[in-house]
C-alpha positions as CSV (number, residue, x, y, z in Angstrom):
1,X,0.0,0.0,0.0
2,X,1.3,3.5,-0.9
3,X,1.5,5.9,2.0
4,X,-0.8,8.9,1.6
5,X,0.9,10.9,4.3
6,X,4.6,11.7,4.1
7,X,6.1,12.4,6.5
8,X,3.9,10.6,9.0
9,X,2.6,12.8,11.9
10,X,4.5,12.8,15.2
11,X,3.5,10.1,17.6
12,X,2.9,10.6,21.3
13,X,6.5,9.8,22.1
14,X,7.5,12.9,20.0
15,X,4.6,15.1,21.3
16,X,5.4,14.3,24.9
17,X,9.2,13.9,25.3
18,X,10.7,12.9,28.6
19,X,10.4,15.4,31.4
20,X,12.0,15.9,34.8
21,X,9.1,14.8,36.9
22,X,9.1,11.2,38.2
23,X,6.1,9.1,39.2
24,X,5.5,5.6,40.6
25,X,3.3,3.2,38.6
26,X,1.6,0.4,40.5
27,X,-0.2,-2.6,39.0
28,X,-3.2,-3.6,41.0
29,X,-4.7,-6.0,38.5
30,X,-3.7,-7.5,35.1
31,X,-3.5,-6.7,32.3
32,X,-1.7,-3.3,32.3
33,X,1.1,-1.9,30.2
34,X,3.5,1.1,30.4
35,X,5.4,3.0,27.7
36,X,8.4,4.9,29.1
37,X,9.0,8.4,27.7
38,X,10.9,8.5,24.4
39,X,10.1,4.9,23.6
40,X,7.6,3.9,20.9
41,X,6.6,0.5,22.3
42,X,5.1,-0.5,25.6
43,X,5.6,-3.5,27.9
44,X,3.4,-5.3,30.5
45,X,3.8,-5.1,34.3
46,X,3.8,-8.8,35.1
47,X,3.1,-10.6,38.4
48,X,6.8,-10.3,39.5
49,X,7.0,-6.6,38.4
50,X,4.2,-4.9,40.4
51,X,5.6,-1.3,40.2
52,X,8.1,0.8,38.4
53,X,9.3,4.4,38.2
54,X,8.7,6.5,35.1
55,X,9.4,10.1,34.0
56,X,6.8,12.5,32.7
57,X,6.0,11.9,29.0
58,X,5.4,8.2,29.7
59,X,2.1,6.5,29.0
60,X,0.1,3.9,31.0
61,X,-2.5,1.5,29.6
62,X,-5.1,-0.7,31.3
63,X,-7.1,-3.3,29.5
64,X,-10.5,-4.9,30.4
65,X,-10.2,-6.2,34.0
66,X,-7.0,-4.3,34.6
67,X,-6.3,-1.6,37.2
68,X,-3.2,0.7,37.3
69,X,-2.3,3.6,39.6
70,X,-0.1,6.6,39.0
71,X,1.4,8.2,42.1
72,X,3.1,11.6,42.4
73,X,5.5,12.8,45.2
74,X,2.7,15.3,46.2
75,X,0.4,12.3,47.1
76,X,-1.7,12.9,44.1
77,X,-3.1,9.6,42.8
78,X,-4.9,8.6,39.6
79,X,-6.3,5.1,39.2
80,X,-7.5,3.7,35.9
81,X,-9.9,0.7,36.1
82,X,-10.9,-1.3,33.1
83,X,-10.2,0.0,29.6
84,X,-8.1,3.2,29.9
85,X,-5.0,5.0,29.0
86,X,-3.2,8.3,29.7
87,X,0.0,10.2,29.6
88,X,2.0,11.7,32.5
89,X,2.3,15.4,31.7
90,X,5.2,17.6,32.5
91,X,4.0,20.5,34.7
92,X,7.3,22.3,34.3
93,X,6.6,22.5,30.5
94,X,3.2,23.9,31.1
95,X,1.3,20.6,30.5
96,X,-1.5,19.3,32.7
97,X,-0.5,16.8,35.4
98,X,-2.1,13.9,33.5
99,X,-3.7,13.7,30.0
100,X,-6.5,11.1,29.8
101,X,-6.8,9.4,26.4
102,X,-9.4,6.8,27.2
103,X,-11.2,5.6,30.3
104,X,-13.8,3.2,31.4
105,X,-13.6,4.4,35.0
106,X,-11.0,6.5,36.8
107,X,-10.6,7.8,40.4
108,X,-8.6,11.0,41.0
109,X,-7.2,12.2,44.3
110,X,-5.5,15.6,43.5
111,X,-3.4,18.2,45.3
112,X,-3.5,22.0,45.3
113,X,-3.0,23.4,41.8
114,X,-3.4,20.1,40.0
115,X,-4.9,20.1,36.5
116,X,-6.0,17.0,34.6
117,X,-7.0,17.0,31.0
118,X,-10.2,15.0,30.6
119,X,-11.5,13.2,27.5
120,X,-12.3,15.8,24.8
121,X,-9.7,18.3,26.1
122,X,-11.5,20.0,29.0
123,X,-9.5,20.6,32.2
124,X,-10.4,19.5,35.7
125,X,-8.9,21.8,38.3
126,X,-9.1,20.6,41.9
127,X,-7.1,20.4,45.2
128,X,-8.6,17.2,46.8
129,X,-10.5,14.1,46.0
130,X,-11.8,11.6,45.2
131,X,-13.3,12.5,41.8
132,X,-14.8,9.6,39.9
133,X,-14.9,9.7,36.1
134,X,-17.1,7.3,34.1
135,X,-17.2,7.1,30.3
136,X,-21.0,6.6,30.1
137,X,-21.2,6.5,26.4
138,X,-19.5,7.6,23.2
139,X,-21.0,11.1,23.8
140,X,-20.9,11.5,27.6
141,X,-18.2,11.7,30.3
142,X,-19.6,11.8,33.8
143,X,-17.6,13.5,36.6
144,X,-18.6,12.9,40.2
145,X,-17.2,15.1,43.0
146,X,-16.9,12.9,46.1
147,X,-14.5,15.2,47.8
148,X,-15.3,17.8,50.5
149,X,-14.2,20.8,48.4
150,X,-15.3,22.4,45.1
151,X,-13.6,21.9,41.8
152,X,-13.7,23.7,38.4
153,X,-13.9,22.2,34.9
154,X,-12.7,24.5,32.1
155,X,-15.0,23.5,29.2
156,X,-14.6,25.6,26.0
157,X,-15.6,29.1,26.8
158,X,-17.2,28.3,30.2
159,X,-16.0,27.3,33.7
160,X,-18.2,24.7,35.4
161,X,-18.2,24.9,39.3
162,X,-18.6,21.4,40.7
163,X,-19.5,21.5,44.4
164,X,-19.1,18.5,46.8
165,X,-21.6,15.8,46.0
166,X,-22.5,17.1,42.6
167,X,-22.3,15.2,39.3
168,X,-21.8,16.7,35.8
169,X,-22.2,15.1,32.4
170,X,-19.8,16.5,29.9
171,X,-20.6,16.2,26.2
172,X,-17.8,14.7,24.2
173,X,-18.0,17.0,21.1
174,X,-16.4,16.3,17.7
175,X,-14.8,19.8,17.9
176,X,-13.5,19.0,21.4
177,X,-14.0,20.6,24.8
178,X,-10.6,22.3,25.3
179,X,-10.7,25.7,27.0
180,X,-11.0,28.5,24.6
181,X,-9.9,32.1,25.2
182,X,-12.5,34.5,23.9
183,X,-11.3,37.5,21.9
184,X,-10.7,40.6,24.1
185,X,-13.0,42.8,22.0
186,X,-16.0,40.6,22.8
187,X,-18.5,42.1,25.3
188,X,-19.3,39.9,28.4
189,X,-22.9,39.8,29.4
190,X,-24.9,38.2,32.2
191,X,-28.4,37.5,30.8
192,X,-31.1,35.8,32.8
193,X,-28.3,34.0,34.7
194,X,-26.5,32.8,31.6
195,X,-23.0,34.0,30.8
196,X,-22.6,35.2,27.2
197,X,-20.0,37.0,25.1
198,X,-21.1,39.1,22.1
199,X,-19.3,40.7,19.3
200,X,-21.2,42.9,16.8
201,X,-24.2,45.3,16.7
202,X,-27.2,43.5,18.0
203,X,-30.4,43.8,20.2
204,X,-30.8,41.7,23.3
205,X,-34.1,40.8,24.9
206,X,-34.0,39.2,28.4
207,X,-36.7,37.1,30.0
208,X,-36.7,35.5,33.5
209,X,-35.2,32.2,32.3
210,X,-34.1,32.9,28.7
211,X,-32.7,35.6,26.4
212,X,-32.8,36.4,22.7
213,X,-30.3,38.1,20.5
214,X,-31.3,39.7,17.2
215,X,-28.4,40.8,15.0
216,X,-28.4,44.2,13.3
217,X,-25.1,43.4,11.6
218,X,-23.0,40.3,11.5
219,X,-22.8,39.1,15.1
220,X,-20.9,36.3,17.0
221,X,-22.4,34.9,20.2
222,X,-20.5,32.6,22.6
223,X,-22.7,31.0,25.3
224,X,-23.2,27.5,26.8
225,X,-19.9,26.4,25.3
226,X,-20.9,27.0,21.7
227,X,-20.3,29.7,19.1
228,X,-23.2,31.1,17.1
229,X,-22.7,33.1,14.0
230,X,-25.6,35.5,13.1
231,X,-26.1,37.2,9.8
232,X,-28.0,40.6,9.8
233,X,-31.6,40.0,10.8
234,X,-31.0,36.6,12.4
235,X,-32.4,35.9,15.9
236,X,-31.4,33.2,18.4
237,X,-33.1,32.4,21.7
238,X,-31.3,30.6,24.5
239,X,-33.5,28.8,27.0
240,X,-34.3,25.4,28.4
241,X,-31.4,25.1,31.0
242,X,-31.7,26.4,34.5
243,X,-29.6,29.5,34.8
244,X,-26.6,28.6,37.0
245,X,-22.8,29.1,37.0
246,X,-22.5,25.5,35.5
247,X,-23.7,26.0,32.0
248,X,-21.8,23.8,29.6
249,X,-23.3,20.6,30.9
250,X,-26.1,19.1,33.0
251,X,-25.3,19.2,36.7
252,X,-27.1,16.6,38.8
253,X,-27.5,17.0,42.5
254,X,-26.1,14.2,44.7
255,X,-29.6,13.1,45.7
256,X,-30.8,12.5,42.2
257,X,-31.1,8.9,41.0
258,X,-28.2,7.7,38.8
259,X,-29.6,7.6,35.3
260,X,-28.2,5.2,32.7
């Protein structure tokens, strides 16, 4: 077969070279594998090799039935159960502490200032734990705050506040959920409890639980984690979600039943 891409794109070993940070990897249940930083292949942690030390830039993998834990000197711990994989980030290079690539279930116990990149690119920022992550479906990642302190999730243009006991379902969008910085020239508005950013000449009508924007000239609206482009004369109405500080996803109180 003839290669249609030449040269081939950089793999993870090139995107995440070896860093100075060191972690301890512990195998709790087979099968699990590790890939040291700078190496293109992985190897299993067998019954006689329960733990190892790796530098940032390394990757860990857990298959069905497996369980692997990553430990940092700060006592931060991330456990992957079942199908899952991730990369140990280099904080000194400005990377998140850990980059999740795939999970079935994960438990995170974090320390002050820790940031973990979730599926889709959003960032979990917390200082305690545990936080339980579940890949509910191809479109949904559930984050459950079982700690005694609040956490933040940077999702596209919004920041979701996750209080103790709360659960949030994050949509896994094809365009990703990585935090986006809005242009400085956009006007920030608080409309009916919704946060919005607007650029362009438009008219805004506010209701108790909704708001509408009618563009007079070409307008760009950022709200609820999406970007809406309006041509002159277009109108868009935002409604249907309870106006809270957690807008980019559906926040479920701890007392609510666990829906499938």
